[in-house]
C-alpha positions, 0 to 999 in steps of 0.5 A: 447438546440439544437435550441439555438445552431443552431441559434447561429451558423447561426449567426456566420460569416464564419471566426468565424465558421472556427475558431470554427471548427478548435478549436474542436480537441483542445476541444477534447483533453481536455477530460480525459482520451483520451488514455491508462493510466499506473499503475506502481507497484514497484515490479516484477510480482507475490505477493500481490502487483501484484494481487492488482494492476492488479485488480484495473487496470482492474476495473478502465479501465472498468470505465474510458473507457481506458486501464490501462496498468500495468508496474512492475518496481521492485528494491531498495525496491520500490524506483526505481518505486516510482521515475519513477512516481515522475518524470513522466509528471503531466498529471494524465496518470501515477499512482503508486501503493503505499504501506506502506513499499515500499512507506512510511517506505522505505523513512524513513530508506533509506539514500538517497531517490530521492523524497519526499513522501509528496511533490513530489506526488498527493494522488488519493485514499486509496484502503485498508489495510491488518492488519499484524499478529504476528506469532512465530515458535511453539518452542517459548514458547509464545501464547500471547504478555505478554508471548512473552515478557517473552520469549524475556527477558529470551532468550540468544541469543535474539529472531530473526525475519525475514523480506522481507527487511529493511524498510518493514512493516515486519522490522518495526512492530517487531521493534515496538513490541520490543520498546513497550515491552521493549525487544531485538529482532534481525532483519534478513533481506531477499530479500523477504517474501518467504525466510524469511518465510522458515526459520521461518518455519524451526525453524532457526528464532523465528518469522515473521510479515506479512499480514495474507494472505501468513501466513494463511495456515501455521497458519491453519497447525500449522507451525506458531503460531498466537500471535495477529493481529496488529489491533484495530479490528479482521480480517474477514480473521481469526477472532479467532486471538485476537488483540493487543488491546485486549491484552493490547497493542493498540499502536501496530498497523501495516498493509500492505496498498495500495493506488494510487498516481501520480506525484505532480501538477496533475489537480484537475479535473483529480484527482477527476475522478480517485478517483471516478473510484477507489472508484467505483471499490472498491464498486463492490462486486466481487472486494471486495471479491477478495481483502479479499481473499488477506487479504485486507480489502477495505477502500476507502477514502472519498476524495483524500485529506483525503488520503493525511492526512492519509499519513502524519499521518502514516509517522509521526507515523512510523518516531517515530518508525524509530528514536527510533529503529535506523532503517537504511539501511546500 
């Protein structure tokens, strides 16, 4: 290889050689990445989104040989951060930590969203998902979904549930439960999981659904009673909690999932490089353990296209729930 290159260069005329040398910076600029990248997290610092995003950013930075700078851009339930990435340059240097509620469900319940989650973003890769657990205040006379149905049918006024806000998975899953069980549940939205959880623990609300990690200590202490994990298989975090499928309701499935997307029109080779770096990080045992501590079960996508298909299918599934439950932000 080196001899052939030397022979070829010696045969070049001086003008041609000068052009070749001058073109080298242009070629060098094609290397990806050749500068720091940016990962937008559409929430303020703190919480599971921030923990997951920063862990992924650090790992991918080491794999790509460039720093991945985390930018927290909270507001409007994730829409501000999502829109920032949708309108960024399609050079693969700006990415978004997408989530089931902030990215997908919010686009179905908000009356005006300045982007299309399927058309205006490029899927990069799936990170994993934290199955949601259905819990009640111990004062609610229910230990199973069947008993929850009976309690809801008898309750006057209706049983209430708190959520981190309109369009979150904590809003959508109880709406799905109400439709499936044929009962009425009253939604009480909050500005975050913390205040909603506080009122459920105090008995001012009947139930709350969320990823298992923030609810786990309260389930263990008896402050909350776990009814079911909304997943086909039991969670490795608390394997004693039965699933919705085991209780005869396989259609009640919900998780808080995470993935990476960029603006539409990203070069395919750069997407492939980002996907490979992400999957390499997710293959590391230390990363998998840290994510599991947050209740996130790692599920790397086999390709960016596979993640794109998941987005389309999950949006269609939730669109039906949103339509039937008339979930709309005021």
